[in-house]
C-alpha positions in Angstrom: 0.0 0.0 0.0 2.8 2.4 0.8 4.5 1.7 -2.5 1.3 2.5 -4.5 0.7 5.7 -2.4 4.2 7.0 -3.0 4.1 6.3 -6.7 0.6 7.8 -7.1 1.6 10.9 -5.2 4.8 11.4 -7.2 3.0 11.1 -10.5 0.1 13.3 -9.4 2.5 16.0 -8.3 4.4 16.0 -11.5 1.5 16.7 -13.9 -2.0 15.2 -13.7 -3.0 16.9 -16.9 -0.4 14.9 -18.9 -2.3 12.3 -21.0 0.3 9.5 -20.5 0.4 10.2 -16.8 -3.4 10.3 -16.6 -3.7 6.9 -18.4 -1.3 5.3 -15.9 -3.1 6.8 -13.0 -6.4 5.5 -14.2 -4.9 2.0 -14.4 -3.6 2.3 -10.8 -6.8 3.7 -9.5 -8.8 0.8 -10.9 -6.8 -1.7 -8.9 -8.4 -3.3 -5.9 -5.4 -2.6 -3.7 -5.6 1.1 -4.5 -9.3 1.3 -3.6 -8.5 -0.4 -0.3 -5.8 2.2 0.4 -8.2 5.0 -0.6 -11.2 3.8 1.4 -9.5 2.6 4.6 -8.6 5.5 7.0 -6.0 3.3 8.7 -4.0 3.1 5.5 -3.9 6.8 4.7 -0.2 7.0 5.2 0.1 10.6 3.9 -2.4 12.0 6.4 -0.5 10.2 9.2 2.8 11.8 8.1 4.5 8.5 7.3 5.2 9.5 3.7 5.4 12.5 1.4 6.5 13.2 -2.1 9.5 15.3 -0.8 10.6 13.4 2.3 9.7 9.7 2.4 12.7 7.9 3.8 14.6 5.4 1.8 14.0 2.9 4.5 10.3 3.1 4.1 10.6 3.0 0.4 12.7 -0.2 0.7 10.2 -1.8 3.0 7.4 -0.8 0.7 8.8 -2.6 -2.3 9.8 -5.6 -0.2 13.5 -5.0 -1.1 12.7 -5.6 -4.8 15.1 -2.9 -6.1 18.7 -2.6 -7.1 21.5 -0.1 -7.6 21.0 2.1 -10.7 24.0 3.9 -12.1 24.3 6.3 -15.0 25.1 4.4 -18.2 24.3 0.9 -16.9 21.4 -0.3 -19.0 21.5 -3.8 -17.5 20.8 -2.4 -14.0 17.8 -0.5 -15.3 16.5 -3.7 -16.9 16.9 -5.5 -13.6 15.1 -2.7 -11.7 12.2 -2.6 -14.2 11.8 -6.4 -13.9 11.7 -6.1 -10.1 9.2 -3.3 -10.4 7.0 -5.4 -12.6 7.2 -8.3 -10.1 6.2 -6.1 -7.2 3.4 -4.5 -9.3 2.0 -8.0 -9.9 2.5 -9.1 -6.3 0.3 -6.3 -4.9 -2.4 -7.5 -7.2 -2.3 -11.0 -5.6 0.0 -12.8 -8.1 2.6 -15.4 -7.1 5.7 -14.3 -9.0 8.8 -16.1 -10.3 11.9 -15.0 -12.1 13.4 -17.0 -15.0 16.4 -16.2 -17.3 15.7 -17.7 -20.7 18.3 -19.8 -22.5 17.7 -18.1 -25.9 16.9 -14.7 -27.4 13.4 -14.0 -28.6 14.2 -13.2 -31.3 18.0 -13.3 -31.9 19.7 -10.1 -33.1 19.5 -9.4 -36.9 22.1 -7.1 -38.4 20.3 -6.5 -41.7 19.4 -2.9 -42.6 16.4 -4.2 -44.5 14.8 -7.5 -43.4 13.4 -9.6 -46.2 10.6 -12.1 -46.3 13.2 -14.9 -46.6 14.8 -13.8 -43.4 11.4 -13.8 -41.7 10.8 -17.4 -42.8 14.3 -18.4 -41.7 13.6 -16.8 -38.3 10.4 -18.7 -37.8 12.3 -22.0 -38.3 15.1 -20.9 -36.0 12.6 -19.9 -33.3 10.8 -23.2 -33.6 14.0 -25.1 -33.2 15.2 -23.1 -30.1 11.8 -23.6 -28.5 12.6 -27.3 -28.2 15.3 -26.6 -25.6 13.7 -23.5 -23.9 12.5 -23.7 -20.3 9.7 -21.2 -19.6 9.6 -22.1 -15.9 6.1 -23.6 -15.6 6.9 -27.2 -15.0 7.2 -26.9 -11.2 4.3 -24.4 -10.8 1.1 -25.8 -9.3 -2.0 -24.3 -10.8 -5.6 -24.3 -9.4 -8.8 -22.8 -10.7 -8.1 -19.6 -8.8 -4.4 -19.4 -9.6 -2.8 -16.0 -10.1 0.7 -16.6 -11.4 3.2 -14.3 -13.0 6.5 -15.6 -14.5 8.9 -12.7 -15.3 11.6 -13.5 -17.9 14.9 -11.9 -18.8 16.2 -12.5 -22.3 18.8 -15.2 -22.8 21.3 -12.9 -24.3 21.9 -9.1 -24.0 21.7 -8.8 -27.8 18.1 -10.0 -28.2 16.2 -7.9 -30.7 12.9 -8.0 -28.9 11.6 -6.9 -25.5 14.1 -6.9 -22.7 11.6 -8.3 -20.2 8.8 -10.8 -20.9 6.1 -11.9 -18.5 3.6 -14.8 -18.6 0.5 -13.7 -16.6 -2.0 -16.3 -15.6 -5.3 -15.6 -13.7 -8.9 -16.5 -13.7 -9.8 -14.4 -16.7 -7.0 -14.8 -19.2 -3.4 -15.9 -19.9 -1.2 -13.4 -21.6 2.4 -12.4 -22.5 3.3 -8.8 -21.4 6.5 -7.3 -22.9 8.7 -4.4 -21.8 11.5 -2.6 -23.6 13.9 -0.7 -21.3 15.8 2.5 -22.1 18.1 4.0 -19.5 18.7 7.6 -20.4 18.3 11.2 -19.2 16.0 12.5 -21.9 13.2 11.4 -24.2 14.5 11.2 -27.8 13.3 12.5 -31.1 10.3 10.6 -32.5 12.1 8.5 -35.1 14.3 7.0 -32.4 11.2 6.3 -30.2 9.6 4.6 -33.2 12.5 2.2 -33.4 12.1 1.4 -29.7 8.4 0.5 -30.2 9.5 -1.7 -33.1 11.5 -3.8 -30.6 8.1 -4.6 -29.0 6.7 -5.8 -32.4 4.7 -2.6 -33.1 4.8 -1.1 -36.6 4.5 2.7 -36.5 3.2 5.1 -39.1 6.0 7.5 -38.7 4.4 10.2 -40.9 1.4 10.6 -38.6 1.2 13.9 -36.7 0.5 14.4 -33.0 1.3 12.3 -29.9 -0.8 9.2 -30.6 0.3 7.4 -33.8 -1.6 4.9 -35.9 0.1 1.6 -35.4 -0.1 -2.1 -36.1 0.3 -4.3 -33.0 0.2 -7.5 -35.1 2.2 -6.6 -38.3 1.8 -9.8 -40.2 1.7 -8.1 -43.6 4.8 -5.9 -43.0 8.4 -6.7 -43.4 11.0 -4.9 -41.3 12.2 -4.6 -37.7 8.8 -4.5 -36.2 7.7 -7.7 -38.0 11.0 -9.4 -37.0 10.5 -8.6 -33.3 6.8 -9.5 -33.5 7.7 -13.0 -34.8 10.0 -13.5 -31.8 7.3 -12.3 -29.4 4.5 -14.3 -31.0 6.7 -17.5 -31.2 7.4 -17.1 -27.4 3.7 -16.8 -26.8 3.0 -20.0 -28.8 5.8 -21.8 -26.9 4.2 -20.9 -23.6 0.8 -22.0 -24.9 2.3 -25.3 -25.9 4.0 -25.8 -22.4 0.7 -24.9 -20.6 -1.2 -27.3 -22.8 0.9 -30.1 -21.5 -0.2 -29.1 -18.0 -3.9 -28.9 -19.0 -3.9 -25.1 -18.5 -4.5 -23.5 -21.9 -8.3 -23.8 -22.4 -8.3 -20.0 -22.9 -5.2 -20.0 -25.0 -2.3 -17.5 -24.5 -2.7 -14.0 -26.0 -0.3 -11.1 -26.4 -0.8 -8.5 -23.6 0.6 -5.2 -22.7 3.5 -3.6 -24.7 5.3 -1.3 -22.3 8.2 1.1 -23.0 10.0 1.8 -19.7 12.4 4.8 -19.7 14.4 6.2 -16.7 13.9 9.9 -17.5 11.1 12.1 -16.2 7.9 12.6 -18.1 8.7 15.0 -21.1 6.5 17.6 -22.6 3.3 16.1 -24.1 4.2 17.3 -27.7 7.4 15.3 -27.8 5.8 11.9 -27.1 5.1 9.0 -29.4 2.5 6.6 -28.3 1.3 3.8 -30.7 -2.5 3.0 -30.8 -5.0 1.2 -33.0 -8.7 0.5 -32.6 -8.2 -2.0 -29.8 -4.7 -1.6 -28.3 -2.5 1.2 -27.0 1.2 1.1 -25.9 2.0 2.0 -22.3 4.8 4.3 -21.2 6.5 4.0 -17.9 8.7 7.0 -16.9 10.8 7.6 -13.8 7.7 8.7 -11.9 5.9 5.4 -12.6 8.9 3.4 -11.2 8.9 5.0 -7.8 9.7 4.2 -5.1 12.2 1.6 -6.4 14.1 3.9 -8.7 15.1 6.3 -5.9 15.7 3.9 -3.0 19.4 3.2 -3.7 20.1 6.4 -5.6 23.8 7.3 -5.4 25.2 10.8 -4.9 26.8 12.5 -7.9 30.2 11.8 -6.5 29.6 8.1 -6.9 28.3 8.1 -10.4 30.7 7.1 -13.2 
């Protein structure tokens, strides 16, 4: 509860009128745990003076996230990926999910150095992904499922050069089974739009780069396109199919496995609205997690400037 309160307070203070911030706040406010925090006077930690945006102690933040945080230094992208994975785990725990971490043996998908990916390369990729799936362990063999199971397996890619999402998650509950994916970028500022579009491609989303405004028309399932987005999508969808196959062997895939949230996590603060690039189609929308959304984890073990490389 403390963790959600600190995060919500930080985001609200920054800019509640910012559309991206508003979207994330609406998601947080719809959670059962948030409603309990809001409605129970014994859990109103701000009114009791236990926490504030300016002065909540690192000790309370650390307790709030159950120690699921890590050191984060300037220029260390791997540390930001780890912190984001831990944040996602804690985010799911407060919603009642049993969580587990797994490091994959392979990259989904492997890196491709081509400047222009062809249909032939896509077909070769599909075959390679099918073959590597035979030796991949998605970490569900030892998980006990019941009718009311809420399980979340959080994956790190098997190699740092994977072309797809940095973090994958298999989410299982009473209503659906899905694969969430997160791309992590550790930097001080939001980039120009053409760079951001490449980031979204790593999540298998094709962007219409010529569109104007913040929200851009996109394809979340680019089966008819050839390029980086299609290549990353094939890796993501193949991993989804692999998890579906593994769960079928455990009698768990009556609902099938679908592709879920596509999240871009970046360690900078929320930039001006006009600079953002958010993919959206008729049914889906990409999610953006900025520094404010990663509180309190991102500031618990913050080093002073004299310690930064």
